[in-house]
PDB file of N, CA, C, O and CB in Angstrom:
ATOM      1  N   MET A   1     -16.371  38.721  46.907  1.00  0.00           N
ATOM      2  CA  MET A   1     -15.712  40.169  47.090  1.00  0.00           C
ATOM      3  C   MET A   1     -14.380  40.393  46.463  1.00  0.00           C
ATOM      4  O   MET A   1     -13.976  41.329  45.773  1.00  0.00           O
ATOM      5  CB  MET A   1     -15.503  40.489  48.572  1.00  0.00           C
ATOM      6  N   GLU A   2     -13.721  39.158  46.925  1.00  0.00           N
ATOM      7  CA  GLU A   2     -12.194  39.328  46.756  1.00  0.00           C
ATOM      8  C   GLU A   2     -12.162  39.503  45.076  1.00  0.00           C
ATOM      9  O   GLU A   2     -11.517  40.454  44.634  1.00  0.00           O
ATOM     10  CB  GLU A   2     -11.196  37.838  47.415  1.00  0.00           C
ATOM     11  N   ILE A   3     -12.883  38.555  44.090  1.00  0.00           N
ATOM     12  CA  ILE A   3     -13.167  38.416  42.708  1.00  0.00           C
ATOM     13  C   ILE A   3     -13.475  39.864  42.061  1.00  0.00           C
ATOM     14  O   ILE A   3     -12.814  40.363  41.150  1.00  0.00           O
ATOM     15  CB  ILE A   3     -14.379  37.413  42.537  1.00  0.00           C
ATOM     16  N   THR A   4     -14.740  40.526  42.771  1.00  0.00           N
ATOM     17  CA  THR A   4     -15.263  41.710  42.440  1.00  0.00           C
ATOM     18  C   THR A   4     -13.804  42.699  42.169  1.00  0.00           C
ATOM     19  O   THR A   4     -13.433  42.964  41.025  1.00  0.00           O
ATOM     20  CB  THR A   4     -16.353  42.212  43.705  1.00  0.00           C
ATOM     21  N   PHE A   5     -13.114  43.152  43.328  1.00  0.00           N
ATOM     22  CA  PHE A   5     -12.325  43.801  43.159  1.00  0.00           C
ATOM     23  C   PHE A   5     -11.039  43.333  42.054  1.00  0.00           C
ATOM     24  O   PHE A   5     -10.510  44.190  41.347  1.00  0.00           O
ATOM     25  CB  PHE A   5     -12.108  44.041  44.363  1.00  0.00           C
ATOM     26  N   LYS A   6     -10.660  42.047  42.008  1.00  0.00           N
ATOM     27  CA  LYS A   6      -9.888  41.682  41.168  1.00  0.00           C
ATOM     28  C   LYS A   6     -10.035  41.848  39.613  1.00  0.00           C
ATOM     29  O   LYS A   6      -9.112  41.837  38.798  1.00  0.00           O
ATOM     30  CB  LYS A   6      -9.783  40.613  41.488  1.00  0.00           C
ATOM     31  N   ILE A   7     -11.596  42.029  39.321  1.00  0.00           N
ATOM     32  CA  ILE A   7     -11.995  42.737  38.368  1.00  0.00           C
ATOM     33  C   ILE A   7     -12.120  43.927  37.981  1.00  0.00           C
ATOM     34  O   ILE A   7     -11.920  44.234  36.806  1.00  0.00           O
ATOM     35  CB  ILE A   7     -12.655  42.516  38.262  1.00  0.00           C
ATOM     36  N   LEU A   8     -12.487  44.835  38.947  1.00  0.00           N
ATOM     37  CA  LEU A   8     -11.901  46.120  38.900  1.00  0.00           C
ATOM     38  C   LEU A   8     -10.587  46.454  38.630  1.00  0.00           C
ATOM     39  O   LEU A   8     -10.435  47.257  37.710  1.00  0.00           O
ATOM     40  CB  LEU A   8     -12.084  46.614  39.890  1.00  0.00           C
ATOM     41  N   LEU A   9      -9.496  46.005  39.248  1.00  0.00           N
ATOM     42  CA  LEU A   9      -8.431  46.140  38.739  1.00  0.00           C
ATOM     43  C   LEU A   9      -7.874  45.710  37.748  1.00  0.00           C
ATOM     44  O   LEU A   9      -6.796  46.227  37.453  1.00  0.00           O
ATOM     45  CB  LEU A   9      -7.921  45.999  39.296  1.00  0.00           C
ATOM     46  N   ILE A  10      -8.317  44.816  37.051  1.00  0.00           N
ATOM     47  CA  ILE A  10      -8.155  44.481  35.766  1.00  0.00           C
ATOM     48  C   ILE A  10      -8.597  45.838  34.986  1.00  0.00           C
ATOM     49  O   ILE A  10      -7.766  46.599  34.490  1.00  0.00           O
ATOM     50  CB  ILE A  10      -8.992  43.151  35.416  1.00  0.00           C
ATOM     51  N   ILE A  11      -9.553  45.984  34.952  1.00  0.00           N
ATOM     52  CA  ILE A  11     -10.901  47.362  34.463  1.00  0.00           C
ATOM     53  C   ILE A  11      -9.435  48.457  34.684  1.00  0.00           C
ATOM     54  O   ILE A  11      -8.670  48.913  33.834  1.00  0.00           O
ATOM     55  CB  ILE A  11     -12.947  47.797  36.104  1.00  0.00           C
ATOM     56  N   PHE A  12      -9.451  48.575  35.763  1.00  0.00           N
ATOM     57  CA  PHE A  12      -8.571  49.956  36.017  1.00  0.00           C
ATOM     58  C   PHE A  12      -7.139  49.901  35.252  1.00  0.00           C
ATOM     59  O   PHE A  12      -6.530  50.945  35.021  1.00  0.00           O
ATOM     60  CB  PHE A  12      -8.238  50.165  37.755  1.00  0.00           C
ATOM     61  N   SER A  13      -6.697  48.789  34.920  1.00  0.00           N
ATOM     62  CA  SER A  13      -5.213  48.520  34.738  1.00  0.00           C
ATOM     63  C   SER A  13      -5.650  48.727  33.117  1.00  0.00           C
ATOM     64  O   SER A  13      -5.145  49.735  32.621  1.00  0.00           O
ATOM     65  CB  SER A  13      -4.410  46.808  35.402  1.00  0.00           C
ATOM     66  N   LEU A  14      -6.295  48.129  32.436  1.00  0.00           N
ATOM     67  CA  LEU A  14      -6.860  48.379  30.958  1.00  0.00           C
ATOM     68  C   LEU A  14      -7.241  49.951  30.292  1.00  0.00           C
ATOM     69  O   LEU A  14      -6.790  50.393  29.235  1.00  0.00           O
ATOM     70  CB  LEU A  14      -8.231  47.561  30.940  1.00  0.00           C
ATOM     71  N   ALA A  15      -8.030  50.527  31.059  1.00  0.00           N
ATOM     72  CA  ALA A  15      -8.308  52.040  31.144  1.00  0.00           C
ATOM     73  C   ALA A  15      -6.987  53.163  31.472  1.00  0.00           C
ATOM     74  O   ALA A  15      -6.928  54.349  31.148  1.00  0.00           O
ATOM     75  CB  ALA A  15      -9.414  52.173  32.361  1.00  0.00           C
ATOM     76  N   LEU A  16      -6.130  52.466  32.110  1.00  0.00           N
ATOM     77  CA  LEU A  16      -4.888  53.526  32.527  1.00  0.00           C
ATOM     78  C   LEU A  16      -3.763  53.002  31.505  1.00  0.00           C
ATOM     79  O   LEU A  16      -2.822  53.788  31.398  1.00  0.00           O
ATOM     80  CB  LEU A  16      -4.287  53.399  34.391  1.00  0.00           C
ATOM     81  N   ILE A  17      -3.681  51.974  30.826  1.00  0.00           N
ATOM     82  CA  ILE A  17      -3.061  51.687  29.415  1.00  0.00           C
ATOM     83  C   ILE A  17      -3.709  52.373  28.737  1.00  0.00           C
ATOM     84  O   ILE A  17      -2.962  53.287  28.387  1.00  0.00           O
ATOM     85  CB  ILE A  17      -3.036  50.374  28.840  1.00  0.00           C
ATOM     86  N   SER A  18      -4.899  52.543  28.216  1.00  0.00           N
ATOM     87  CA  SER A  18      -5.565  53.181  26.841  1.00  0.00           C
ATOM     88  C   SER A  18      -5.400  54.802  27.486  1.00  0.00           C
ATOM     89  O   SER A  18      -5.428  55.677  26.620  1.00  0.00           O
ATOM     90  CB  SER A  18      -7.571  52.549  26.401  1.00  0.00           C
ATOM     91  N   VAL A  19      -5.249  55.229  28.781  1.00  0.00           N
ATOM     92  CA  VAL A  19      -5.509  56.445  28.785  1.00  0.00           C
ATOM     93  C   VAL A  19      -3.994  57.051  28.415  1.00  0.00           C
ATOM     94  O   VAL A  19      -3.705  57.965  27.642  1.00  0.00           O
ATOM     95  CB  VAL A  19      -6.211  56.860  30.152  1.00  0.00           C
ATOM     96  N   VAL A  20      -3.313  56.389  29.073  1.00  0.00           N
ATOM     97  CA  VAL A  20      -1.592  56.686  28.810  1.00  0.00           C
ATOM     98  C   VAL A  20      -0.969  56.889  27.646  1.00  0.00           C
ATOM     99  O   VAL A  20      -0.097  57.698  27.327  1.00  0.00           O
ATOM    100  CB  VAL A  20      -0.782  55.673  29.192  1.00  0.00           C
ATOM    101  N   LEU A  21      -1.747  55.719  26.820  1.00  0.00           N
ATOM    102  CA  LEU A  21      -1.387  55.813  24.897  1.00  0.00           C
ATOM    103  C   LEU A  21      -2.406  56.565  24.117  1.00  0.00           C
ATOM    104  O   LEU A  21      -2.469  56.361  22.904  1.00  0.00           O
ATOM    105  CB  LEU A  21      -1.431  54.152  24.014  1.00  0.00           C
ATOM    106  N   LEU A  22      -3.408  57.620  24.824  1.00  0.00           N
ATOM    107  CA  LEU A  22      -3.928  58.156  23.995  1.00  0.00           C
ATOM    108  C   LEU A  22      -3.380  59.618  24.131  1.00  0.00           C
ATOM    109  O   LEU A  22      -3.959  60.582  23.630  1.00  0.00           O
ATOM    110  CB  LEU A  22      -5.267  57.894  24.066  1.00  0.00           C
ATOM    111  N   GLN A  23      -2.120  59.712  24.907  1.00  0.00           N
ATOM    112  CA  GLN A  23      -1.872  60.959  25.545  1.00  0.00           C
ATOM    113  C   GLN A  23      -0.631  61.386  24.125  1.00  0.00           C
ATOM    114  O   GLN A  23      -0.347  60.480  23.342  1.00  0.00           O
ATOM    115  CB  GLN A  23      -1.212  60.771  27.516  1.00  0.00           C
ATOM    116  N   LYS A  24      -0.170  62.402  23.990  1.00  0.00           N
ATOM    117  CA  LYS A  24       0.567  62.843  23.191  1.00  0.00           C
ATOM    118  C   LYS A  24       1.996  63.225  23.859  1.00  0.00           C
ATOM    119  O   LYS A  24       2.112  64.011  24.799  1.00  0.00           O
ATOM    120  CB  LYS A  24      -0.137  63.839  22.580  1.00  0.00           C
ATOM    121  N   GLY A  25       3.113  62.511  23.192  1.00  0.00           N
ATOM    122  CA  GLY A  25       4.432  62.756  24.050  1.00  0.00           C
ATOM    123  C   GLY A  25       4.772  64.106  24.160  1.00  0.00           C
ATOM    124  O   GLY A  25       4.500  64.908  23.267  1.00  0.00           O
ATOM    125  N   LYS A  26       5.428  64.459  25.335  1.00  0.00           N
ATOM    126  CA  LYS A  26       5.872  66.261  25.469  1.00  0.00           C
ATOM    127  C   LYS A  26       6.969  66.118  24.629  1.00  0.00           C
ATOM    128  O   LYS A  26       7.171  67.289  24.305  1.00  0.00           O
ATOM    129  CB  LYS A  26       6.401  67.060  27.187  1.00  0.00           C
ATOM    130  N   SER A  27       7.901  65.374  24.005  1.00  0.00           N
ATOM    131  CA  SER A  27       9.007  65.846  23.184  1.00  0.00           C
ATOM    132  C   SER A  27       9.299  64.812  22.441  1.00  0.00           C
ATOM    133  O   SER A  27       8.943  63.680  22.768  1.00  0.00           O
ATOM    134  CB  SER A  27      10.176  66.335  23.867  1.00  0.00           C
ATOM    135  N   ALA A  28       9.999  65.068  21.324  1.00  0.00           N
ATOM    136  CA  ALA A  28      10.660  64.050  20.177  1.00  0.00           C
ATOM    137  C   ALA A  28      11.988  64.368  19.865  1.00  0.00           C
ATOM    138  O   ALA A  28      12.419  64.741  18.774  1.00  0.00           O
ATOM    139  CB  ALA A  28       9.919  64.068  18.784  1.00  0.00           C
ATOM    140  N   GLY A  29      12.812  64.132  21.266  1.00  0.00           N
ATOM    141  CA  GLY A  29      13.975  64.422  20.700  1.00  0.00           C
ATOM    142  C   GLY A  29      14.772  65.756  21.057  1.00  0.00           C
ATOM    143  O   GLY A  29      14.430  66.429  22.030  1.00  0.00           O
ATOM    144  N   LEU A  30      15.720  66.079  20.340  1.00  0.00           N
ATOM    145  CA  LEU A  30      15.950  67.676  20.057  1.00  0.00           C
ATOM    146  C   LEU A  30      15.263  68.303  19.532  1.00  0.00           C
ATOM    147  O   LEU A  30      15.088  69.470  19.884  1.00  0.00           O
ATOM    148  CB  LEU A  30      16.836  68.061  19.457  1.00  0.00           C
ATOM    149  N   SER A  31      14.538  67.683  18.361  1.00  0.00           N
ATOM    150  CA  SER A  31      13.559  68.988  17.755  1.00  0.00           C
ATOM    151  C   SER A  31      12.784  69.002  18.194  1.00  0.00           C
ATOM    152  O   SER A  31      12.155  69.970  17.766  1.00  0.00           O
ATOM    153  CB  SER A  31      13.083  69.198  16.594  1.00  0.00           C
ATOM    154  N   GLY A  32      12.051  68.325  19.174  1.00  0.00           N
ATOM    155  CA  GLY A  32      11.053  68.288  20.251  1.00  0.00           C
ATOM    156  C   GLY A  32      11.278  69.443  21.348  1.00  0.00           C
ATOM    157  O   GLY A  32      10.311  69.977  21.890  1.00  0.00           O
ATOM    158  N   ALA A  33      12.329  69.726  21.586  1.00  0.00           N
ATOM    159  CA  ALA A  33      13.007  70.374  22.840  1.00  0.00           C
ATOM    160  C   ALA A  33      12.900  71.840  22.301  1.00  0.00           C
ATOM    161  O   ALA A  33      12.561  72.841  22.932  1.00  0.00           O
ATOM    162  CB  ALA A  33      14.724  69.814  23.223  1.00  0.00           C
ATOM    163  N   ILE A  34      13.284  71.729  20.935  1.00  0.00           N
ATOM    164  CA  ILE A  34      13.526  73.394  20.179  1.00  0.00           C
ATOM    165  C   ILE A  34      12.071  73.498  20.219  1.00  0.00           C
ATOM    166  O   ILE A  34      11.736  74.415  20.969  1.00  0.00           O
ATOM    167  CB  ILE A  34      14.366  73.649  18.301  1.00  0.00           C
ATOM    168  N   SER A  35      11.104  72.902  19.694  1.00  0.00           N
ATOM    169  CA  SER A  35       9.617  73.148  19.291  1.00  0.00           C
ATOM    170  C   SER A  35       8.848  73.447  20.359  1.00  0.00           C
ATOM    171  O   SER A  35       8.075  74.404  20.413  1.00  0.00           O
ATOM    172  CB  SER A  35       8.965  72.019  18.633  1.00  0.00           C
ATOM    173  N   GLY A  36       9.089  72.450  21.428  1.00  0.00           N
ATOM    174  CA  GLY A  36       8.447  72.398  22.481  1.00  0.00           C
ATOM    175  C   GLY A  36       8.862  73.978  23.648  1.00  0.00           C
ATOM    176  O   GLY A  36       8.195  74.700  24.389  1.00  0.00           O
ATOM    177  N   GLY A  37      10.052  73.912  23.308  1.00  0.00           N
ATOM    178  CA  GLY A  37      10.264  75.883  24.173  1.00  0.00           C
ATOM    179  C   GLY A  37       9.783  76.556  23.508  1.00  0.00           C
ATOM    180  O   GLY A  37       9.505  77.535  24.202  1.00  0.00           O
ATOM    181  N   ALA A  38       9.246  76.827  21.893  1.00  0.00           N
ATOM    182  CA  ALA A  38       8.711  77.649  21.311  1.00  0.00           C
ATOM    183  C   ALA A  38       6.968  77.732  21.422  1.00  0.00           C
ATOM    184  O   ALA A  38       6.303  78.767  21.379  1.00  0.00           O
ATOM    185  CB  ALA A  38       9.269  77.444  20.111  1.00  0.00           C
ATOM    186  N   GLU A  39       6.481  76.399  21.567  1.00  0.00           N
ATOM    187  CA  GLU A  39       5.121  76.081  22.110  1.00  0.00           C
ATOM    188  C   GLU A  39       5.068  77.021  23.428  1.00  0.00           C
ATOM    189  O   GLU A  39       4.032  77.658  23.619  1.00  0.00           O
ATOM    190  CB  GLU A  39       4.917  74.364  22.460  1.00  0.00           C
ATOM    191  N   HIS A  40       5.958  77.115  24.188  1.00  0.00           N
ATOM    192  CA  HIS A  40       5.923  77.221  25.721  1.00  0.00           C
ATOM    193  C   HIS A  40       5.743  78.572  25.796  1.00  0.00           C
ATOM    194  O   HIS A  40       4.867  79.044  26.521  1.00  0.00           O
ATOM    195  CB  HIS A  40       7.202  76.710  26.568  1.00  0.00           C
ATOM    196  N   LEU A  41       6.627  79.404  24.986  1.00  0.00           N
ATOM    197  CA  LEU A  41       7.141  80.645  24.332  1.00  0.00           C
ATOM    198  C   LEU A  41       5.889  81.124  24.194  1.00  0.00           C
ATOM    199  O   LEU A  41       5.390  81.661  25.183  1.00  0.00           O
ATOM    200  CB  LEU A  41       8.028  80.573  22.985  1.00  0.00           C
ATOM    201  N   PHE A  42       5.076  81.032  22.894  1.00  0.00           N
ATOM    202  CA  PHE A  42       4.153  81.498  22.170  1.00  0.00           C
ATOM    203  C   PHE A  42       2.916  81.004  22.720  1.00  0.00           C
ATOM    204  O   PHE A  42       1.907  81.615  22.369  1.00  0.00           O
ATOM    205  CB  PHE A  42       4.355  81.212  20.861  1.00  0.00           C
ATOM    206  N   GLY A  43       2.782  80.069  23.473  1.00  0.00           N
ATOM    207  CA  GLY A  43       1.529  79.325  23.845  1.00  0.00           C
ATOM    208  C   GLY A  43       1.319  78.404  22.923  1.00  0.00           C
ATOM    209  O   GLY A  43       1.972  78.360  21.880  1.00  0.00           O
ATOM    210  N   LYS A  44       0.374  77.571  23.228  1.00  0.00           N
ATOM    211  CA  LYS A  44      -0.023  76.087  22.253  1.00  0.00           C
ATOM    212  C   LYS A  44      -1.537  76.140  22.736  1.00  0.00           C
ATOM    213  O   LYS A  44      -1.747  75.533  23.786  1.00  0.00           O
ATOM    214  CB  LYS A  44       0.959  74.243  22.761  1.00  0.00           C
ATOM    215  N   THR A  45      -2.655  76.781  22.127  1.00  0.00           N
ATOM    216  CA  THR A  45      -3.708  76.609  21.948  1.00  0.00           C
ATOM    217  C   THR A  45      -4.596  75.615  21.341  1.00  0.00           C
ATOM    218  O   THR A  45      -5.755  75.448  21.722  1.00  0.00           O
ATOM    219  CB  THR A  45      -3.783  77.328  21.654  1.00  0.00           C
ATOM    220  N   LYS A  46      -4.066  74.985  20.433  1.00  0.00           N
ATOM    221  CA  LYS A  46      -4.799  73.993  19.528  1.00  0.00           C
ATOM    222  C   LYS A  46      -4.646  72.759  20.372  1.00  0.00           C
ATOM    223  O   LYS A  46      -3.510  72.307  20.518  1.00  0.00           O
ATOM    224  CB  LYS A  46      -4.160  73.817  17.943  1.00  0.00           C
ATOM    225  N   ALA A  47      -5.616  72.198  20.912  1.00  0.00           N
ATOM    226  CA  ALA A  47      -5.701  70.821  21.226  1.00  0.00           C
ATOM    227  C   ALA A  47      -5.773  70.887  23.010  1.00  0.00           C
ATOM    228  O   ALA A  47      -6.094  69.775  23.430  1.00  0.00           O
ATOM    229  CB  ALA A  47      -4.267  69.927  20.501  1.00  0.00           C
ATOM    230  N   ARG A  48      -5.583  71.769  23.995  1.00  0.00           N
ATOM    231  CA  ARG A  48      -5.247  71.993  24.872  1.00  0.00           C
ATOM    232  C   ARG A  48      -6.555  71.115  25.739  1.00  0.00           C
ATOM    233  O   ARG A  48      -6.429  70.199  26.552  1.00  0.00           O
ATOM    234  CB  ARG A  48      -4.911  73.432  24.903  1.00  0.00           C
ATOM    235  N   GLY A  49      -7.409  71.558  25.394  1.00  0.00           N
ATOM    236  CA  GLY A  49      -8.786  70.898  26.038  1.00  0.00           C
ATOM    237  C   GLY A  49      -8.538  69.072  26.359  1.00  0.00           C
ATOM    238  O   GLY A  49      -8.943  68.423  27.323  1.00  0.00           O
ATOM    239  N   LEU A  50      -7.859  68.682  25.353  1.00  0.00           N
ATOM    240  CA  LEU A  50      -8.179  67.126  24.929  1.00  0.00           C
ATOM    241  C   LEU A  50      -6.911  66.919  25.675  1.00  0.00           C
ATOM    242  O   LEU A  50      -6.920  65.843  26.271  1.00  0.00           O
ATOM    243  CB  LEU A  50      -8.320  66.529  23.098  1.00  0.00           C
ATOM    244  N   ASP A  51      -5.820  67.612  25.829  1.00  0.00           N
ATOM    245  CA  ASP A  51      -4.636  67.377  26.491  1.00  0.00           C
ATOM    246  C   ASP A  51      -5.226  67.454  28.198  1.00  0.00           C
ATOM    247  O   ASP A  51      -4.997  66.585  29.038  1.00  0.00           O
ATOM    248  CB  ASP A  51      -3.382  68.606  25.973  1.00  0.00           C
ATOM    249  N   LEU A  52      -5.687  68.183  28.331  1.00  0.00           N
ATOM    250  CA  LEU A  52      -6.243  68.377  29.991  1.00  0.00           C
ATOM    251  C   LEU A  52      -6.999  67.265  30.622  1.00  0.00           C
ATOM    252  O   LEU A  52      -6.873  66.671  31.693  1.00  0.00           O
ATOM    253  CB  LEU A  52      -7.297  69.615  30.146  1.00  0.00           C
ATOM    254  N   PHE A  53      -7.877  67.164  29.563  1.00  0.00           N
ATOM    255  CA  PHE A  53      -8.693  66.126  29.729  1.00  0.00           C
ATOM    256  C   PHE A  53      -8.294  64.927  29.974  1.00  0.00           C
ATOM    257  O   PHE A  53      -8.795  64.251  30.872  1.00  0.00           O
ATOM    258  CB  PHE A  53      -9.340  66.030  28.881  1.00  0.00           C
ATOM    259  N   LEU A  54      -7.108  64.409  29.017  1.00  0.00           N
ATOM    260  CA  LEU A  54      -6.415  63.456  29.391  1.00  0.00           C
ATOM    261  C   LEU A  54      -5.722  63.057  30.829  1.00  0.00           C
ATOM    262  O   LEU A  54      -5.698  62.031  31.507  1.00  0.00           O
ATOM    263  CB  LEU A  54      -5.685  63.560  28.601  1.00  0.00           C
ATOM    264  N   GLN A  55      -5.171  64.377  30.955  1.00  0.00           N
ATOM    265  CA  GLN A  55      -4.360  64.500  32.264  1.00  0.00           C
ATOM    266  C   GLN A  55      -5.149  63.949  33.394  1.00  0.00           C
ATOM    267  O   GLN A  55      -5.047  62.940  34.092  1.00  0.00           O
ATOM    268  CB  GLN A  55      -3.974  66.004  32.602  1.00  0.00           C
ATOM    269  N   ARG A  56      -5.962  64.942  33.337  1.00  0.00           N
ATOM    270  CA  ARG A  56      -7.346  64.564  34.760  1.00  0.00           C
ATOM    271  C   ARG A  56      -7.843  63.318  34.559  1.00  0.00           C
ATOM    272  O   ARG A  56      -8.312  62.838  35.592  1.00  0.00           O
ATOM    273  CB  ARG A  56      -8.940  65.598  34.782  1.00  0.00           C
ATOM    274  N   MET A  57      -7.912  62.608  33.583  1.00  0.00           N
ATOM    275  CA  MET A  57      -8.804  61.194  33.198  1.00  0.00           C
ATOM    276  C   MET A  57      -7.351  59.942  33.782  1.00  0.00           C
ATOM    277  O   MET A  57      -7.701  58.812  34.121  1.00  0.00           O
ATOM    278  CB  MET A  57      -9.335  61.089  30.815  1.00  0.00           C
ATOM    279  N   THR A  58      -6.016  60.273  33.823  1.00  0.00           N
ATOM    280  CA  THR A  58      -5.134  59.915  33.872  1.00  0.00           C
ATOM    281  C   THR A  58      -4.716  59.813  35.333  1.00  0.00           C
ATOM    282  O   THR A  58      -3.888  58.970  35.680  1.00  0.00           O
ATOM    283  CB  THR A  58      -4.557  60.506  33.074  1.00  0.00           C
ATOM    284  N   ILE A  59      -5.281  60.668  36.203  1.00  0.00           N
ATOM    285  CA  ILE A  59      -5.097  61.074  37.511  1.00  0.00           C
ATOM    286  C   ILE A  59      -5.801  60.276  38.253  1.00  0.00           C
ATOM    287  O   ILE A  59      -5.362  59.683  39.238  1.00  0.00           O
ATOM    288  CB  ILE A  59      -5.394  62.352  37.772  1.00  0.00           C
ATOM    289  N   ALA A  60      -7.112  60.204  37.758  1.00  0.00           N
ATOM    290  CA  ALA A  60      -8.251  59.948  38.431  1.00  0.00           C
ATOM    291  C   ALA A  60      -8.125  58.265  38.058  1.00  0.00           C
ATOM    292  O   ALA A  60      -8.441  57.447  38.922  1.00  0.00           O
ATOM    293  CB  ALA A  60      -9.681  60.910  37.878  1.00  0.00           C
ATOM    294  N   VAL A  61      -7.636  57.812  36.697  1.00  0.00           N
ATOM    295  CA  VAL A  61      -7.867  56.116  36.717  1.00  0.00           C
ATOM    296  C   VAL A  61      -6.328  56.054  37.840  1.00  0.00           C
ATOM    297  O   VAL A  61      -6.513  55.367  38.845  1.00  0.00           O
ATOM    298  CB  VAL A  61      -7.721  55.016  34.591  1.00  0.00           C
ATOM    299  N   ALA A  62      -5.245  56.547  37.748  1.00  0.00           N
ATOM    300  CA  ALA A  62      -4.426  55.979  38.469  1.00  0.00           C
ATOM    301  C   ALA A  62      -4.329  55.874  39.668  1.00  0.00           C
ATOM    302  O   ALA A  62      -3.577  55.113  40.275  1.00  0.00           O
ATOM    303  CB  ALA A  62      -3.659  56.245  38.249  1.00  0.00           C
ATOM    304  N   ALA A  63      -5.311  56.858  40.235  1.00  0.00           N
ATOM    305  CA  ALA A  63      -5.928  56.883  41.990  1.00  0.00           C
ATOM    306  C   ALA A  63      -6.472  55.410  42.195  1.00  0.00           C
ATOM    307  O   ALA A  63      -5.883  54.563  42.866  1.00  0.00           O
ATOM    308  CB  ALA A  63      -7.493  58.176  42.337  1.00  0.00           C
ATOM    309  N   GLY A  64      -7.811  55.192  41.457  1.00  0.00           N
ATOM    310  CA  GLY A  64      -8.705  54.255  41.648  1.00  0.00           C
ATOM    311  C   GLY A  64      -7.636  52.753  41.416  1.00  0.00           C
ATOM    312  O   GLY A  64      -7.623  51.696  42.047  1.00  0.00           O
ATOM    313  N   PHE A  65      -6.813  53.216  40.250  1.00  0.00           N
ATOM    314  CA  PHE A  65      -6.016  51.750  40.233  1.00  0.00           C
ATOM    315  C   PHE A  65      -4.975  51.540  41.605  1.00  0.00           C
ATOM    316  O   PHE A  65      -4.616  50.485  42.129  1.00  0.00           O
ATOM    317  CB  PHE A  65      -4.950  51.678  38.689  1.00  0.00           C
ATOM    318  N   PHE A  66      -4.722  52.610  41.883  1.00  0.00           N
ATOM    319  CA  PHE A  66      -3.948  52.433  43.403  1.00  0.00           C
ATOM    320  C   PHE A  66      -4.620  52.013  44.439  1.00  0.00           C
ATOM    321  O   PHE A  66      -4.047  51.351  45.304  1.00  0.00           O
ATOM    322  CB  PHE A  66      -3.410  53.621  43.963  1.00  0.00           C
ATOM    323  N   ILE A  67      -5.843  52.301  44.524  1.00  0.00           N
ATOM    324  CA  ILE A  67      -6.736  51.922  45.623  1.00  0.00           C
ATOM    325  C   ILE A  67      -6.934  50.967  45.546  1.00  0.00           C
ATOM    326  O   ILE A  67      -6.681  50.157  46.437  1.00  0.00           O
ATOM    327  CB  ILE A  67      -7.764  52.389  45.836  1.00  0.00           C
ATOM    328  N   THR A  68      -7.477  50.680  44.424  1.00  0.00           N
ATOM    329  CA  THR A  68      -7.769  49.102  44.355  1.00  0.00           C
ATOM    330  C   THR A  68      -6.827  48.098  44.844  1.00  0.00           C
ATOM    331  O   THR A  68      -6.963  47.454  45.884  1.00  0.00           O
ATOM    332  CB  THR A  68      -7.952  48.703  43.014  1.00  0.00           C
ATOM    333  N   ALA A  69      -5.855  48.015  44.010  1.00  0.00           N
ATOM    334  CA  ALA A  69      -4.394  47.278  44.007  1.00  0.00           C
ATOM    335  C   ALA A  69      -4.350  47.250  45.704  1.00  0.00           C
ATOM    336  O   ALA A  69      -4.247  46.220  46.369  1.00  0.00           O
ATOM    337  CB  ALA A  69      -2.860  48.320  43.094  1.00  0.00           C
ATOM    338  N   LEU A  70      -4.422  48.242  46.092  1.00  0.00           N
ATOM    339  CA  LEU A  70      -4.091  48.092  48.054  1.00  0.00           C
ATOM    340  C   LEU A  70      -5.229  47.022  48.734  1.00  0.00           C
ATOM    341  O   LEU A  70      -5.059  46.064  49.488  1.00  0.00           O
ATOM    342  CB  LEU A  70      -4.451  50.017  49.106  1.00  0.00           C
ATOM    343  N   ILE A  71      -6.539  47.643  48.102  1.00  0.00           N
ATOM    344  CA  ILE A  71      -7.608  46.681  48.576  1.00  0.00           C
ATOM    345  C   ILE A  71      -7.519  45.128  48.333  1.00  0.00           C
ATOM    346  O   ILE A  71      -7.844  44.202  49.076  1.00  0.00           O
ATOM    347  CB  ILE A  71      -8.829  47.101  47.958  1.00  0.00           C
ATOM    348  N   VAL A  72      -6.990  45.124  47.095  1.00  0.00           N
ATOM    349  CA  VAL A  72      -6.816  43.520  46.753  1.00  0.00           C
ATOM    350  C   VAL A  72      -5.591  42.813  47.544  1.00  0.00           C
ATOM    351  O   VAL A  72      -5.745  41.710  48.068  1.00  0.00           O
ATOM    352  CB  VAL A  72      -6.500  43.316  45.059  1.00  0.00           C
ATOM    353  N   ALA A  73      -4.351  43.527  47.594  1.00  0.00           N
ATOM    354  CA  ALA A  73      -3.718  42.844  48.670  1.00  0.00           C
ATOM    355  C   ALA A  73      -3.862  42.767  50.040  1.00  0.00           C
ATOM    356  O   ALA A  73      -3.134  42.123  50.796  1.00  0.00           O
ATOM    357  CB  ALA A  73      -2.783  43.092  48.625  1.00  0.00           C
ATOM    358  N   TYR A  74      -4.941  43.527  50.380  1.00  0.00           N
ATOM    359  CA  TYR A  74      -5.177  43.191  51.715  1.00  0.00           C
ATOM    360  C   TYR A  74      -6.075  41.954  51.647  1.00  0.00           C
ATOM    361  O   TYR A  74      -5.860  40.902  52.250  1.00  0.00           O
ATOM    362  CB  TYR A  74      -5.801  44.377  52.516  1.00  0.00           C
ATOM    363  N   LEU A  75      -6.998  42.183  50.925  1.00  0.00           N
ATOM    364  CA  LEU A  75      -7.911  41.033  50.721  1.00  0.00           C
ATOM    365  C   LEU A  75      -7.282  39.923  50.733  1.00  0.00           C
ATOM    366  O   LEU A  75      -7.700  39.066  51.512  1.00  0.00           O
ATOM    367  CB  LEU A  75      -8.629  41.048  49.588  1.00  0.00           C
ATOM    368  N   VAL A  76      -6.361  39.680  50.067  1.00  0.00           N
ATOM    369  CA  VAL A  76      -5.416  38.435  49.641  1.00  0.00           C
ATOM    370  C   VAL A  76      -4.592  37.995  50.788  1.00  0.00           C
ATOM    371  O   VAL A  76      -4.500  36.795  51.044  1.00  0.00           O
ATOM    372  CB  VAL A  76      -4.383  38.801  48.423  1.00  0.00           C
ATOM    373  N   LYS A  77      -4.066  38.781  51.404  1.00  0.00           N
ATOM    374  CA  LYS A  77      -3.496  38.461  52.695  1.00  0.00           C
ATOM    375  C   LYS A  77      -4.155  38.055  53.927  1.00  0.00           C
ATOM    376  O   LYS A  77      -3.646  37.271  54.728  1.00  0.00           O
ATOM    377  CB  LYS A  77      -2.893  39.402  53.020  1.00  0.00           C
ATOM    378  N   ALA A  78      -5.297  38.602  54.065  1.00  0.00           N
ATOM    379  CA  ALA A  78      -6.395  38.005  54.948  1.00  0.00           C
ATOM    380  C   ALA A  78      -7.326  37.134  54.888  1.00  0.00           C
ATOM    381  O   ALA A  78      -8.041  36.926  55.868  1.00  0.00           O
ATOM    382  CB  ALA A  78      -6.984  38.653  55.250  1.00  0.00           C
TER     383      ALA A  78
END
């Protein structure tokens, strides 16, 4: 059972790395801060659905990673 949770933890960690790397950066220094403010003012409609999906996927995978890490820590200690 411990090995199963360790494998699951590795899968969650690789998925979390992948999902975070797929996301676009919020700003790129000073020019990103200026254009980011303009996008916020005028609205950004392009690729909003994908950004929202990746954000929700990141939250779900991070929660799974956290819970699995706690379970593995408990099993190793017990």
